[in-house]
C-alpha positions in Angstrom: 0.1 0.0 -0.1 1.5 3.4 -0.9 0.7 6.9 0.5 1.8 10.3 0.9 2.3 12.5 4.1 0.2 15.7 4.8 1.6 18.2 7.2 -0.6 20.0 9.4 0.3 23.2 8.3 -1.8 22.7 5.0 -4.6 24.1 7.4 -3.0 27.6 7.1 -2.0 27.2 3.5 -3.2 29.2 0.4 -4.7 25.9 -1.3 -6.7 25.0 1.8 -8.8 28.1 1.6 -9.9 27.0 -2.0 -11.4 23.7 -2.5 -10.5 23.3 -6.1 -6.8 24.3 -5.7 -6.6 21.9 -2.7 -7.8 19.0 -4.8 -5.3 20.0 -7.6 -2.6 20.2 -4.9 -3.2 16.7 -3.4 -3.7 15.2 -7.0 -0.1 16.5 -7.9 1.3 15.0 -4.6 -0.3 11.6 -5.5 0.8 11.7 -9.3 4.5 12.7 -8.5 7.1 9.9 -8.7 8.2 8.4 -5.5 11.3 7.1 -7.3 13.3 7.7 -10.5 11.5 6.6 -13.6 11.7 7.1 -17.5 9.0 7.8 -19.9 9.0 7.4 -23.6 7.2 10.1 -25.9 6.2 9.8 -29.5 7.7 13.1 -31.3 6.8 13.2 -35.0 8.0 9.9 -36.3 10.4 9.1 -33.8 10.3 8.9 -29.9 12.5 10.0 -27.2 12.8 8.9 -23.6 13.0 11.5 -20.7 13.9 10.8 -17.1 11.3 11.9 -14.5 13.0 12.4 -11.1 11.6 11.9 -7.5 8.9 14.5 -6.8 8.2 15.3 -10.6 5.5 14.3 -13.0 4.6 14.7 -16.6 1.7 16.9 -16.8 -1.1 16.9 -19.5 -4.0 19.1 -19.5 -6.5 17.0 -21.1 -5.7 14.1 -18.9 -5.8 16.5 -15.9 -9.1 17.5 -16.8 -10.3 13.8 -17.1 -8.9 12.8 -13.8 -9.9 15.9 -11.9 -13.3 16.6 -13.5 -12.2 20.4 -13.6 -12.0 23.0 -16.5 -8.4 23.0 -17.9 -8.0 26.8 -17.5 -8.8 26.4 -13.7 -6.1 23.8 -13.4 -3.5 25.9 -15.3 -4.2 29.0 -13.4 -3.8 26.9 -10.2 -0.5 25.7 -11.4 0.7 29.3 -12.0 -0.3 30.2 -8.7 1.4 27.3 -7.0 4.4 28.2 -9.1 4.3 32.0 -7.5 4.1 30.4 -4.0 7.1 28.4 -4.8 5.2 25.1 -4.3 6.1 23.9 -7.7 8.4 24.5 -10.5 7.1 24.1 -14.3 9.4 23.3 -17.3 7.4 23.1 -20.7 8.0 22.6 -24.3 5.9 21.9 -27.4 5.5 18.3 -26.5 4.9 18.1 -22.7 5.6 19.8 -19.1 7.3 18.5 -16.3 6.1 19.8 -12.8 8.3 19.5 -9.9 7.1 19.6 -6.3 9.3 21.8 -4.4 10.8 20.3 -1.1 9.3 17.2 -2.0 11.8 15.3 0.0 11.4 17.5 3.1 7.7 16.3 3.4 7.9 13.0 1.8 11.1 11.8 3.5 11.5 8.3 4.9 11.9 9.2 8.5 10.6 7.3 11.4 10.0 10.1 13.9 6.8 9.9 16.0 5.2 13.2 16.8 3.9 11.9 20.2 6.0 9.5 22.1 4.1 7.0 24.5 5.5 8.6 27.7 3.8 12.0 26.4 0.6 10.3 26.0 0.9 8.6 29.4 1.6 12.0 31.1 -1.3 13.7 29.1 -3.6 11.0 30.3 -2.8 11.7 34.0 -3.7 15.5 33.9 -6.5 16.4 36.3 -10.1 16.4 34.8 -10.2 20.3 35.7 -7.7 21.1 33.4 -8.8 19.2 30.3 -11.3 21.3 28.1 -14.3 19.5 26.5 -14.1 18.7 22.9 -16.9 21.2 22.1 -14.9 24.0 23.6 -11.7 23.1 22.0 -13.4 23.1 18.4 -15.0 26.5 19.2 -11.9 28.0 20.2 -9.7 26.6 17.4 -12.4 27.7 14.7 -12.4 31.1 16.1 -8.5 31.1 16.1 -8.3 29.8 12.6 -10.8 32.6 11.3 -8.9 35.3 13.0 -5.5 33.9 11.7 -6.9 33.5 8.0 -8.3 37.0 8.2 -4.9 38.4 9.3 -3.0 36.5 6.4 -5.6 37.9 4.1 -5.0 41.6 5.1 -1.2 40.9 5.1 -1.2 39.6 1.4 -3.6 42.7 0.2 -6.2 40.0 -0.9 -10.0 41.2 -1.0 -12.6 39.4 1.1 -14.6 37.0 -0.8 -18.6 37.7 -0.2 -19.8 34.7 -2.2 -20.3 31.2 -0.8 -17.8 29.7 -2.9 -14.2 30.6 -4.2 -14.8 30.0 -8.0 -15.9 33.8 -8.3 -12.4 34.9 -7.2 -10.4 32.8 -9.9 -12.7 34.9 -12.5 -12.2 38.1 -10.5 -8.4 37.5 -11.1 -9.0 36.9 -14.8 -11.0 40.1 -14.8 -8.2 42.1 -13.0 -5.7 40.8 -15.7 -7.9 41.6 -18.4 -8.3 45.3 -17.3 -4.7 45.5 -16.9 -3.9 44.3 -20.4 -6.8 46.1 -22.4 -7.0 49.5 -20.7 -3.8 49.5 -18.4 -6.1 49.9 -15.5 -5.1 48.7 -12.1 -6.8 49.4 -8.6 -4.6 51.8 -6.6 -5.5 50.1 -3.1 -7.0 47.1 -1.9 -10.0 49.2 -0.6 -10.8 50.5 -3.9 -10.6 46.8 -5.4 -12.9 45.5 -2.7 -15.5 48.1 -3.6 -15.5 47.3 -6.9 -15.8 43.6 -5.9 -18.6 44.5 -3.6 -20.6 46.0 -6.5 -20.2 42.8 -8.1 -21.6 41.3 -5.4 -24.6 43.5 -5.3 -25.0 43.4 -9.1 -25.2 39.6 -9.2 -27.7 39.5 -6.3 -25.4 37.6 -4.3 -25.3 34.8 -6.9 -22.0 33.4 -7.6 -23.0 31.7 -11.1 -24.6 35.3 -12.3 -21.5 37.0 -11.0 -19.1 34.7 -13.2 -21.5 35.2 -16.2 -21.4 38.9 -15.7 -17.5 38.9 -15.6 -17.4 36.9 -18.7 -19.8 39.0 -20.5 -17.7 42.2 -19.8 -14.5 40.3 -21.2 -16.3 38.7 -24.1 -17.5 42.2 -25.3 -14.4 44.2 -24.7 -16.1 46.3 -21.9 -14.3 48.4 -19.2 -16.9 47.9 -16.7 -19.5 45.4 -15.2 -23.1 45.5 -16.2 -26.3 43.5 -15.7 -26.3 40.4 -17.6 -28.0 40.6 -21.1 -30.5 37.6 -21.7 -31.6 39.1 -25.0 -31.4 42.3 -27.0 -34.0 44.2 -24.6 -33.9 42.1 -21.4 -31.7 41.7 -18.4 -31.5 39.5 -15.3 -32.5 42.6 -13.5 -35.7 44.4 -14.4 -36.4 48.2 -14.0 -38.8 47.6 -11.0 -36.1 45.6 -9.0 -37.3 42.0 -9.9 -34.6 39.4 -10.3 -34.5 37.1 -13.2 -35.6 34.1 -11.2 -38.7 36.2 -10.1 -39.6 37.2 -13.8 -39.6 33.6 -14.5 -41.7 32.6 -11.7 -44.1 35.4 -12.6 -44.3 34.3 -16.1 -45.3 30.7 -15.1 -47.6 31.9 -12.7 -49.4 33.9 -15.5 -50.2 30.6 -17.3 -51.6 28.7 -14.3 -55.2 27.3 -15.1 -57.8 29.1 -13.4 -59.8 27.4 -10.6 -62.9 25.8 -11.7 
């Protein structure tokens, strides 16, 4: 039976805060070679053999999409983010890409150190009951400390606060920031101004993450500089002038065609 080691510090890492990135990171760890191997590639009419060292893997976008069940662009952005954080190194050419897990041996080494020796466990068991907190108290305090710690890390990194229920919107928001920078040479001067713009997207999308992503895609596809209500036809939008949401408009239409009581 084979396995990988996971350090508890992953709880405080960037990828742990993003479900998709955590999935991709664990997939990379599992796919990485634990010993040196050689792989043959067919290039044109010939083939070549490359050496894959311990802690490396050959990355293919289509294979990754198939195994992870995620969009290829999302996987690629995650890899670039990991590279920025010095978690991986990427070597690419026209035929393949090799991903190297940084500090692989530091975390996947063959050490036999036990974190808690038996003597320490016996000492812990002898502690007076009055000094042992209940499980519920520990969980509440730990959750509060983790939230406070993550909030401090977010502020230190200059990252905006996600108001949506999932992190997918943040990935497209980063694309939006890159798009505005390339197309219009525009960058938010402060994290506060960027947060204000993100808050406007939150309100514009009626707090709906799927709708927010569609709004971002709409502006980038049309070359717009700003964000606007999502167009569903030439003369209709997701939000009507009287303030009804698209979902409410659909329900109103359905109600209009309900049969009258006999």
